[in-house]
N, C-alpha and C positions, 0 to 999 in steps of 0.2 A: 016449374020453369027456372026458379032460382038455382036449383041443383045443376042445371046444364051450364050455367055461367061460371060456377066455381070448379076449377080443375080438380080432378080426383087424383091424388097421389097415393100410390100403393107403397106402403112401407113394410119392411119385414117385421115380424114379431119382435118385441123388445129384446129377447135373448140374443137375436142375431144382429142387433144394431152395432154392437162393439166390433163384431167380425166385419161388418160392412165398412165401418170407419177405418179399421186397420187395413183392409184391402185397398180402400181409396188412398190411404197414406202410402202404402207400398207402391201403388201404381204411380203416384205423384213423384216418389223418390226415383223410380225407374224411368219414367217418361216425362218427368217434370219440365218446367219452363226453362230451367238451366241445364238442359240435357247436354251431357258431355263436358260441362264446365267444372264440376267437382268430381274429378275422375278417380276411380278406384280400380285397382289392378291387382290380381293375384289373391292368395289365400289370406295373407296378413294385411290388415288395413288399420294403420295407426289412427287413433282418434285425435281430433284437434279442436281448439276453440279459436275463434276469430273475434277480437275486440277492437273497438275504435276509441281513440282518445283525441283530445284537441291536437296533439302533436303528430299522431300517426295511427298505424294499425299494429296490433300485436297478435301474432300467431303462436299458440302454445300447442305442442304436439307430443303425445306420449310415445316414447321409443324405448321403453324399459328393457333392460337386458342387452342393449346394443352399445357398441363403441362408436365414437364419432367417425371413424374411418369406414364404417359399414353403411353410411348413408351420405347423401350429397344434397346440398341446398343450392339452387340456381334460380336466376331470373331469366326467362325467355319470353320474348314477345308480350311483355306486359303481364306475365303470370309468374307466380312463385311456385317452383317445382321442388318437391322433396321426394327423392327416390332412394332406394336401397334394397337390402335383403336381410331379413332376420333368419338366421340359420338355426336349424333344429339341433338340439343337443342329442348326441348319438349314444351316450353311455347308458346301455340298457341291460347289462349282464345281471342276472339274478333278480330282475324286476318283473312283476306281473302287473300290468296297467289295468286298473279298474275304471278309470275315466281319463280321457284326454280332451282338454278344452283349449289349451294353448295352441295358437296358430303360428305358422312360419311361412316364409316365402318372400318373393319379390313384391315390392309395393311401389306405387307412384301416387302421390297426392298433388294435384294441380289446383292452385288457388288463384283465380283471376284477381288482378289488382286494378283499382281505379286509375285513371290517367292522371290523377292529382298527387301521385307519390313520387318521391325522389329515389329512383332505383340505385343511384350511385352511393347512397349512404345507408343501405340496408345492413343491419347488424344481426348476427346469430350467436347464440350461446347455448351450450348443452351442459346441464347439471342434473344429477340424480335421476336420470332417465327421462328428462323433459327437455325438449328442444324449444327455445324461445327465439322467435325471429321478430325484430322490430323494423317496421317499414315506415319511415317518416313521410309526412305529407310535405308537399312543396310549400313555400312561404305563401304563395297566392291562395292555396287551398285552406290554410289555417284560419280559424275564426278571428275576426278582427272586431275589437270593441269600438263602438262609435259613441262618442260623448254626446249627450243630449243637452242642449243649451236651453235654459229657462228664460 
């Protein structure tokens, strides 16, 4: 009788557990709760980090091999947009390619911004193939120290 009260969960054999986890992660990335928020477009997808400090948010994005005029940074409807195109190098005379891993093409990364940022004071800098965008918080959103009286 006790056996009927405990739900029986069928799990795949141990060698397939990793595959099951990877599939779940893939499905979450494709269909996740933020569907459409972290948009990826085209063959080239620059990677980025998003960090928060007391003063604001910092986005660092790898755009190696690109010139600043080949991409654009904009704020639209409370989102940070980085768009551009990484062009393929076409000099191929006398070369036999054995492996091609570098990707090229148009890209668009859309990063939603919280309503507590000051869009008018966003700053961007591009150095050594890395784009850094600083998005400051509004004064009301910054942490405030409260003195405790004894």
